[in-house]
C-alpha positions in Angstrom: -22.9 -0.7 -5.3 -20.1 -2.3 -3.1 -19.8 -1.3 0.5 -16.4 0.2 1.2 -14.6 1.2 4.2 -12.1 4.4 4.6 -8.5 2.8 5.3 -5.5 4.9 6.2 -1.9 4.1 5.1 1.2 5.9 6.3 4.1 6.5 4.1 7.2 4.7 5.3 9.4 7.5 4.1 7.7 10.6 5.7 4.9 9.3 7.8 2.3 11.2 5.8 -1.0 9.6 5.9 -3.3 8.5 2.8 -7.1 7.8 3.0 -8.4 5.0 0.4 -11.6 3.5 0.0 -11.4 -0.1 0.2 -13.7 -3.2 0.0 -14.4 -4.2 3.7 -12.8 -7.7 3.0 -9.0 -6.4 3.2 -6.4 -8.9 2.5 -3.2 -6.5 3.3 0.0 -7.9 4.0 2.5 -5.1 4.1 3.5 -1.6 3.0 6.9 -1.4 1.5 9.4 0.9 0.1 10.1 -1.3 -3.0 7.9 -3.3 -5.5 7.5 -7.0 -5.0 9.3 -8.8 -8.1 6.6 -9.9 -10.6 3.6 -8.3 -8.8 1.1 -6.1 -10.5 0.1 -3.0 -8.9 -2.8 -0.8 -9.3 -2.8 3.0 -8.6 -4.9 5.0 -6.1 -6.8 6.4 -8.8 -7.8 3.3 -10.3 -11.7 2.1 -10.1 -12.2 0.0 -6.7 -12.6 -3.2 -8.8 -9.3 -2.6 -10.5 -7.5 -2.0 -7.1 -9.0 -4.8 -5.4 -7.9 -7.4 -8.3 -4.5 -6.2 -8.4 -1.5 -7.8 -6.1 -1.3 -4.3 -4.4 -1.6 -0.5 -5.0 1.2 1.6 -5.8 1.3 5.1 -4.1 3.4 8.2 -4.7 3.3 10.2 -1.6 1.3 13.5 -2.0 1.3 13.3 -5.7 -1.7 10.9 -6.5 -3.9 12.6 -4.0 -4.0 14.6 -0.7 -2.1 13.2 2.3 -2.2 14.3 5.9 -0.6 14.2 9.1 -1.7 11.8 11.7 -4.0 14.4 13.2 -5.8 14.8 9.8 -4.1 18.1 8.9 -3.3 18.5 5.2 0.3 18.4 4.4 2.4 18.1 1.4 4.1 14.5 0.8 7.5 13.6 0.0 6.8 12.6 -3.6 8.5 9.1 -3.0 6.9 5.8 -4.1 5.7 3.1 -1.7 3.7 0.0 -2.2 0.6 -1.7 -0.4 1.1 -5.4 -0.8 -1.9 -7.7 -0.6 -1.8 -11.3 0.5 -1.3 -13.5 -2.7 -1.9 -17.2 -3.2 -0.7 -19.3 -5.9 -2.2 -23.0 -6.3 -3.7 -22.4 -3.0 -0.4 -21.6 -1.3 0.1 -18.2 0.4 3.1 -16.6 -1.4 5.8 -14.8 0.8 6.7 -11.3 -0.2 10.3 -10.6 -1.3 11.8 -9.5 0.9 9.9 -11.2 3.7 8.3 -8.9 6.0 8.7 -10.9 9.1 11.4 -13.5 10.3 14.9 -13.5 9.3 17.1 -10.3 9.4 15.6 -7.0 8.6 17.6 -4.0 7.5 15.9 -0.7 7.6 18.1 2.0 6.1 16.9 5.6 6.0 18.4 8.1 3.8 
């Protein structure tokens, strides 16, 4: 059996926190409100091997499992999607996410 660690991710829409068992050799790049074009996402309920082989994990806040506030108290999520994006390589070159998560202009619009 593979060793795992519990990792917490925060919904960028409402700050709800989800806990997820992950392999200890994490390759997380970013959490975004939109899918990265052409990337394949696993779901939170997929087996560990499937999640770790994907390009990232798609979440639906509070609808695909329990979420908490930052203190660990169970709350309802907002129901909006967000995406954990892993570091990806193609032909040995690290691919940049679209839009980039650093450098250049950034616009964070909250509705």
